[in-house]
C-alpha positions as CSV (number, residue, x, y, z in Angstrom):
1,X,-0.1,0.1,0.0
2,X,1.3,3.4,-1.2
3,X,0.2,6.4,0.4
4,X,1.0,10.3,-1.1
5,X,-1.0,13.7,0.2
6,X,-2.6,16.0,-1.7
7,X,-2.4,19.3,-1.1
8,X,-4.6,22.4,-1.4
9,X,-4.2,26.3,-0.8
10,X,-5.4,29.6,-2.4
11,X,-2.1,30.7,-2.1
12,X,-3.6,33.8,0.2
13,X,-2.7,32.8,3.8
14,X,-0.1,35.0,5.4
15,X,3.1,33.2,4.6
16,X,4.1,32.8,8.3
17,X,1.6,30.0,9.3
18,X,1.8,28.8,5.1
19,X,5.3,28.3,5.6
20,X,5.2,26.9,8.8
21,X,2.3,24.7,7.4
22,X,4.4,23.4,4.5
23,X,7.5,22.9,6.5
24,X,5.8,20.6,8.9
25,X,4.2,18.3,6.5
26,X,7.4,17.6,4.7
27,X,8.7,16.7,8.4
28,X,6.2,14.5,9.4
29,X,6.2,12.7,6.5
30,X,9.5,12.8,4.7
31,X,8.9,10.0,1.8
32,X,5.0,11.0,1.0
33,X,5.0,11.9,-2.6
34,X,3.1,15.5,-2.7
35,X,0.5,16.8,-4.7
36,X,0.7,20.3,-4.5
37,X,-2.2,22.6,-6.3
38,X,-2.5,26.1,-5.4
39,X,-5.1,29.0,-6.9
40,X,-3.6,31.8,-8.9
41,X,0.6,31.8,-7.7
42,X,3.1,28.8,-7.5
43,X,4.3,28.3,-3.7
44,X,7.5,26.9,-3.2
45,X,8.2,23.9,-1.0
46,X,11.2,23.8,1.6
47,X,14.4,21.3,0.6
48,X,13.4,17.3,0.7
49,X,9.6,17.8,-0.7
50,X,9.3,15.4,-3.5
51,X,6.3,15.9,-6.2
52,X,5.1,18.1,-9.0
53,X,3.4,21.6,-8.0
54,X,0.3,22.3,-10.0
55,X,-1.2,25.8,-10.3
56,X,-4.9,26.4,-11.3
57,X,-6.4,29.7,-11.5
58,X,-10.1,31.4,-10.8
59,X,-12.1,32.8,-7.9
60,X,-11.8,31.4,-4.5
61,X,-14.8,29.4,-3.3
62,X,-15.9,26.0,-2.3
63,X,-16.1,25.0,-6.2
64,X,-12.3,25.9,-6.7
65,X,-11.4,24.2,-3.9
66,X,-13.1,20.6,-4.9
67,X,-11.3,21.6,-8.2
68,X,-8.1,22.0,-6.9
69,X,-8.7,18.2,-4.7
70,X,-9.6,16.6,-7.8
71,X,-6.7,17.6,-9.5
72,X,-4.2,16.6,-6.8
73,X,-6.2,13.4,-6.4
74,X,-5.7,12.9,-10.1
75,X,-1.9,14.0,-10.3
76,X,-0.9,11.4,-7.3
77,X,-0.3,7.9,-8.4
78,X,-0.1,5.9,-5.1
79,X,-3.1,3.4,-3.2
80,X,-4.2,6.0,-0.7
81,X,-4.2,9.2,-0.1
82,X,-4.4,12.2,2.1
83,X,-6.3,16.0,1.7
84,X,-4.1,18.2,3.6
85,X,-5.2,21.9,4.1
86,X,-2.6,25.0,3.8
87,X,-3.4,26.0,7.7
88,X,-3.5,22.8,9.1
89,X,0.1,21.6,11.3
90,X,-0.5,17.6,10.8
91,X,1.5,15.6,13.6
92,X,3.9,12.4,12.2
93,X,1.5,10.4,13.7
94,X,-1.4,11.0,11.3
95,X,0.1,9.5,8.3
96,X,0.5,6.4,10.0
97,X,-2.9,5.8,9.5
98,X,-3.6,2.8,6.4
99,X,-7.0,2.7,5.7
100,X,-7.2,0.0,3.1
101,X,-6.4,-2.4,6.4
102,X,-9.7,-1.4,8.0
103,X,-12.3,-0.8,4.9
104,X,-11.5,0.1,1.1
105,X,-14.7,1.4,0.1
106,X,-15.3,3.6,2.8
107,X,-13.5,7.1,3.6
108,X,-11.7,8.2,7.1
109,X,-11.2,11.6,9.7
110,X,-9.1,11.7,11.9
111,X,-10.8,13.5,14.6
112,X,-8.1,14.5,16.9
113,X,-7.4,17.9,15.9
114,X,-7.6,20.8,18.1
115,X,-8.4,24.6,16.8
116,X,-5.6,26.6,17.9
117,X,-6.5,30.8,17.4
118,X,-3.8,32.7,15.6
119,X,-4.7,35.8,17.0
120,X,-3.5,34.5,21.0
121,X,-2.8,30.9,20.6
122,X,-6.3,30.0,22.6
123,X,-6.8,26.1,21.8
124,X,-9.8,24.1,21.9
125,X,-10.7,20.9,20.9
126,X,-13.7,18.4,20.0
127,X,-14.4,15.6,18.0
128,X,-15.4,16.8,14.6
129,X,-14.9,15.2,11.2
130,X,-12.9,17.8,8.7
131,X,-12.1,17.6,5.0
132,X,-8.7,18.4,6.4
133,X,-8.0,15.1,8.2
134,X,-9.6,12.9,5.8
135,X,-7.5,9.7,4.1
136,X,-9.3,6.9,1.6
137,X,-9.0,5.6,-0.9
138,X,-7.7,7.5,-3.8
139,X,-9.2,6.1,-6.1
140,X,-12.6,6.1,-4.3
141,X,-11.9,10.2,-3.5
142,X,-11.2,10.7,-7.3
143,X,-14.9,9.3,-8.4
144,X,-16.3,11.0,-5.4
145,X,-14.8,14.2,-6.4
146,X,-16.3,14.0,-9.8
147,X,-18.8,13.5,-8.8
148,X,-18.7,16.4,-6.7
149,X,-17.6,18.9,-9.0
150,X,-19.7,17.9,-11.8
151,X,-22.7,18.4,-9.0
152,X,-21.6,22.4,-8.5
153,X,-20.7,22.9,-11.7
154,X,-24.3,22.2,-12.8
155,X,-26.4,23.7,-9.9
156,X,-24.2,25.5,-7.9
157,X,-23.2,24.8,-4.0
158,X,-25.2,24.2,-1.3
159,X,-24.3,23.9,2.3
160,X,-27.2,21.3,2.7
161,X,-23.9,19.2,0.9
162,X,-21.6,19.5,2.7
163,X,-17.4,19.9,2.3
164,X,-16.9,16.0,4.0
165,X,-17.7,13.2,1.7
166,X,-19.8,10.6,3.7
167,X,-20.7,12.5,6.8
168,X,-24.1,12.9,6.5
169,X,-27.9,11.0,4.5
170,X,-29.5,14.4,3.3
171,X,-31.3,14.2,-0.3
172,X,-28.0,16.8,-1.1
173,X,-25.5,14.5,-1.2
174,X,-22.9,13.8,-3.3
175,X,-23.0,9.6,-3.4
176,X,-24.0,7.1,-0.7
177,X,-20.1,7.3,0.8
178,X,-19.7,5.7,4.1
179,X,-16.9,7.2,7.1
180,X,-15.4,6.1,10.1
181,X,-12.8,8.1,12.3
182,X,-9.6,7.0,13.8
183,X,-7.8,9.2,16.4
184,X,-3.7,9.7,16.0
185,X,-1.6,9.6,18.4
186,X,-1.5,12.9,18.8
187,X,-3.1,15.4,17.6
188,X,-3.1,17.9,14.0
189,X,-3.7,22.0,14.5
190,X,-6.3,23.9,12.4
191,X,-5.2,27.1,12.5
192,X,-8.0,29.6,13.0
193,X,-7.1,33.3,11.6
194,X,-9.2,35.6,9.4
195,X,-9.7,33.9,6.0
196,X,-10.4,30.3,7.1
197,X,-13.1,29.4,4.5
198,X,-15.4,27.7,7.6
199,X,-16.8,29.8,10.5
200,X,-15.1,29.5,13.9
201,X,-16.6,28.8,16.9
202,X,-15.2,29.2,20.5
203,X,-17.9,28.6,22.8
204,X,-20.3,25.5,23.0
205,X,-23.4,27.9,22.6
206,X,-22.6,28.7,19.0
207,X,-23.5,25.4,17.7
208,X,-27.1,24.7,17.2
209,X,-26.7,20.8,18.0
210,X,-25.0,20.0,21.1
211,X,-23.7,16.8,20.0
212,X,-21.0,18.3,18.1
213,X,-19.6,19.7,20.8
214,X,-18.2,15.9,22.4
215,X,-15.1,16.1,23.5
216,X,-15.2,19.7,24.3
217,X,-11.4,20.9,26.0
218,X,-10.2,24.1,26.4
219,X,-6.6,25.2,26.9
220,X,-3.1,26.9,26.5
221,X,-1.3,24.6,24.9
222,X,-1.7,21.2,22.6
223,X,-0.4,17.5,23.5
224,X,2.8,16.6,21.8
225,X,3.3,20.1,20.3
226,X,3.3,22.3,23.4
227,X,2.5,26.1,24.7
228,X,0.3,28.1,22.2
229,X,-1.4,30.5,25.1
230,X,-0.2,34.1,24.3
231,X,2.6,33.1,21.8
232,X,1.8,31.7,18.5
233,X,4.1,33.6,16.6
234,X,6.9,31.8,18.5
235,X,5.4,28.8,18.4
236,X,5.1,28.5,14.5
237,X,8.8,29.9,14.3
238,X,9.8,26.2,16.7
239,X,7.7,25.0,14.1
240,X,9.2,26.1,11.1
241,X,12.9,24.8,13.3
242,X,11.4,21.4,14.3
243,X,11.5,21.5,17.8
244,X,7.8,21.1,19.2
245,X,7.1,18.2,18.1
246,X,6.8,15.5,20.3
């Protein structure tokens, strides 16, 4: 079983965050090929990154993100693909997961993730399924994103469709994929900044359905990564130097 990384970015993110994320991906998964798909601008990668970078042109939004993911998946030649976003710090243990040993016709989400606020380093975690933590058979994902892109191109994007494959049974779903979850040994860090495509929630009462707050924990640090509160710029610098991951 071979693994690869499908990385996508709108290339509008603060370079201090974007570079730390790319450094960490190369450090966390040094042997995995990376299909890097940027929007309107080329991005550079640290020494050691493997794979051919791609660039698409167009307007930022859900359809473009789906097109970028599809392009990255098609550029890879591996059995398995991890979807990686430009503002998530990935722990090495994330890439140890092997979905084909669980169920080849299912998509999997790493639900162990901390949301960290870039403005002050405040951290919160709760159980959630995010596209940035998705891993599955690459061909299965290509089939899904071909359908997803076609639907959005013809009908437009609806929030009822959702971003995450296999996570709901509403009639607006793309297909009948099923999903399951796993938890890596240490969490990933979803950096919340002023240009995230999805909304940030820092209080339980911001959720309409309290079931989605299961596992809620707040803090000043992240397991395996260290203290983030009150020192987030310094924390990112530590990541670039490789000084924070357990």
